[in-house]
C-alpha positions as CSV (number, residue, x, y, z in Angstrom):
1,M,-14.8,2.5,-19.4
2,I,-14.9,2.8,-15.7
3,F,-17.8,1.6,-15.4
4,S,-17.6,-1.2,-17.6
5,L,-15.2,-2.9,-16.2
6,A,-17.2,-2.6,-12.5
7,E,-20.4,-4.4,-14.6
8,E,-17.8,-7.1,-16.0
9,H,-16.7,-7.3,-12.4
10,F,-20.4,-7.2,-11.6
11,Y,-21.3,-10.0,-13.6
12,K,-17.9,-12.3,-12.7
13,R,-19.1,-12.4,-9.3
14,K,-22.6,-12.6,-9.9
15,R,-22.1,-16.2,-12.1
16,I,-19.6,-17.4,-9.6
17,H,-21.5,-16.3,-6.4
18,Q,-25.5,-17.3,-7.7
19,R,-23.9,-21.0,-9.6
20,H,-24.6,-19.5,-13.1
21,E,-22.2,-19.9,-16.1
22,P,-18.7,-21.2,-15.4
23,Y,-15.9,-18.6,-15.6
24,P,-14.1,-18.6,-17.7
25,H,-16.8,-19.7,-19.7
26,P,-16.5,-23.3,-21.2
27,V,-18.0,-21.6,-24.7
28,R,-14.9,-20.3,-27.0
29,W,-16.7,-16.7,-28.1
30,K,-17.8,-16.1,-24.2
31,R,-14.0,-17.0,-23.3
32,I,-12.2,-14.0,-25.9
33,I,-15.0,-11.7,-24.6
34,D,-14.0,-11.8,-21.4
35,R,-10.4,-12.2,-21.9
36,V,-10.4,-8.7,-24.5
37,I,-12.1,-7.1,-21.6
38,Y,-8.5,-7.0,-20.2
39,I,-7.5,-5.2,-23.5
40,A,-10.1,-3.2,-23.0
41,A,-8.8,-2.2,-19.3
42,F,-5.2,-1.5,-20.9
43,I,-5.8,0.5,-23.9
44,G,-9.1,2.8,-22.4
45,P,-6.1,5.0,-20.0
46,L,-3.5,4.9,-22.6
47,L,-6.6,7.3,-25.0
48,T,-5.6,9.9,-22.4
49,L,-2.1,9.7,-23.8
50,P,-2.4,12.2,-26.0
51,Q,-4.3,14.8,-23.4
52,V,-1.0,14.1,-21.2
53,L,2.0,14.2,-24.4
54,K,-0.3,18.2,-26.0
55,I,-0.9,19.3,-22.0
56,W,3.5,18.5,-20.9
57,I,5.1,18.7,-24.6
58,G,3.2,21.8,-26.1
59,K,3.8,23.0,-22.1
60,S,-0.5,24.5,-22.4
61,A,-3.3,23.6,-20.2
62,I,-5.3,26.1,-22.2
63,G,-9.6,24.9,-21.8
64,V,-8.2,21.8,-19.6
65,S,-10.5,21.4,-16.6
66,I,-8.9,20.9,-13.7
67,I,-12.0,19.8,-11.7
68,S,-13.7,17.5,-14.0
69,W,-10.1,14.9,-14.2
70,S,-9.8,16.2,-9.9
71,F,-13.2,14.3,-9.9
72,F,-11.8,11.5,-12.5
73,L,-9.3,11.1,-10.3
74,L,-11.0,10.8,-7.2
75,L,-13.5,8.0,-9.1
76,A,-10.4,5.8,-9.8
77,F,-9.4,6.3,-6.5
78,I,-12.8,4.8,-4.9
79,W,-13.0,2.2,-8.1
80,L,-9.5,1.1,-7.5
81,I,-10.5,0.8,-3.4
82,Y,-13.6,-1.7,-4.4
83,G,-11.3,-3.7,-6.7
84,I,-9.0,-4.1,-3.6
85,A,-11.5,-4.7,-1.4
86,H,-13.1,-7.8,-3.8
87,K,-9.5,-8.6,-4.9
88,S,-10.2,-8.0,-8.4
89,K,-6.8,-7.7,-10.3
90,L,-8.1,-6.1,-13.3
91,L,-9.8,-3.1,-11.5
92,I,-7.3,-2.6,-9.8
93,F,-5.0,-2.7,-12.9
94,N,-7.2,-0.6,-14.9
95,N,-7.4,2.2,-11.8
96,I,-4.0,2.5,-11.0
97,L,-3.4,3.3,-14.7
98,W,-6.9,5.9,-14.6
99,M,-5.4,7.7,-11.5
100,L,-1.8,7.7,-12.9
101,M,-2.9,9.7,-16.3
102,D,-5.5,11.5,-14.3
103,F,-2.8,12.9,-11.7
104,L,-0.1,14.1,-15.1
105,I,-2.7,15.7,-16.4
106,I,-3.8,17.4,-13.4
107,L,-0.1,18.3,-12.4
108,G,-0.3,19.6,-15.8
109,V,-2.8,21.8,-15.3
110,I,-1.7,23.1,-12.3
111,V,2.6,23.4,-14.0
112,Y,1.0,24.9,-17.2
113,G,-2.4,26.2,-16.3
């Protein structure tokens, strides 16, 4: 999910700076796709919610890799910095959500692992 948002961001910047297609696009279906990415940015991180609930409600983090989730947190932080540097509200919002979910999982692994 993080990489698809980055691709959307690069594509948007390329269109604006190289004077390609306007943003938002005048074609209706392309405008819809441009808006759907915001829904995906919200839903993507929420898909980790079952993992968070399994750890915190079930009080068990067996089989959850703290190394993997730590790297996911690090990557989300890097993308957050990138989003801030380029003033991309979509990347900032999305990566704050990812960092929150990653942090909750890591904390759960430390507490219940």
